[in-house]
C-alpha positions in Angstrom: -18.9 -13.1 12.7 -19.9 -10.8 9.8 -20.2 -12.4 6.3 -18.2 -11.1 3.4 -19.9 -8.2 1.5 -17.1 -8.0 -1.1 -14.8 -10.5 -2.8 -11.1 -10.9 -2.2 -9.5 -11.3 -5.7 -5.8 -10.9 -6.6 -5.0 -9.3 -3.3 -7.7 -6.7 -3.2 -11.3 -6.5 -2.0 -13.8 -5.9 -4.8 -17.3 -4.7 -4.2 -20.2 -6.4 -5.9 -23.8 -5.6 -6.0 -24.8 -9.3 -6.2 -25.7 -10.9 -2.9 -26.9 -14.4 -1.8 -28.8 -15.1 1.4 -27.3 -17.5 3.9 -30.2 -19.6 5.1 -30.3 -21.6 8.4 -30.7 -25.2 7.4 -33.3 -26.1 10.0 -35.3 -22.8 10.6 -35.2 -21.4 7.2 -34.3 -18.0 8.7 -31.9 -15.7 6.7 -28.7 -15.4 8.7 -26.8 -13.0 6.5 -25.9 -12.2 2.9 -22.6 -12.9 1.2 -21.1 -11.4 -2.0 -21.6 -13.3 -5.2 -19.2 -13.2 -8.1 -20.5 -12.3 -11.5 -18.7 -13.1 -14.8 -16.2 -10.2 -14.5 -15.2 -11.3 -11.0 -14.9 -14.9 -12.0 -12.7 -14.0 -14.9 -10.5 -11.8 -12.7 -10.2 -14.6 -10.1 -9.3 -17.2 -12.8 -6.7 -14.8 -14.3 -5.2 -14.2 -10.8 -5.1 -17.9 -10.1 -3.5 -18.6 -13.4 -0.8 -16.0 -12.8 -0.2 -17.3 -9.3 0.8 -20.7 -10.8 3.7 -19.1 -12.6 4.8 -16.9 -9.7 8.6 -16.9 -9.2 8.2 -18.1 -5.6 9.7 -21.6 -5.5 8.2 -24.6 -3.7 10.4 -24.2 -0.6 9.5 -20.5 -0.1 5.8 -21.3 -0.7 6.0 -24.1 1.9 7.5 -21.7 4.4 4.8 -19.1 3.8 1.9 -21.6 3.9 3.3 -23.2 7.1 3.4 -19.7 8.8 -0.2 -19.0 7.6 -1.4 -22.3 9.0 0.3 -21.7 12.3 -1.3 -18.3 12.5 -4.8 -19.8 11.7 -4.3 -22.4 14.4 -3.3 -19.8 17.0 -6.4 -17.8 16.3 -8.8 -20.7 15.6 -11.2 -19.7 18.5 -11.5 -16.2 17.1 -12.0 -17.4 13.5 
């Protein structure tokens, strides 16, 4: 599985030049690199999360959507 090289914020993928190595706990080998959020990306993510809290989707609709997402994740668990 490839690691994320960009950040998913507010429904879009954002490139970032900052990376962090993923290190194997026992061997110390670098397995991959992942994207790291800087101040601008953190601000954007916090803003998106704040706006999501006031989204017009009600609890029942949110439950329906999250239940469907959970079912899809379970169906594809081996691939994920």
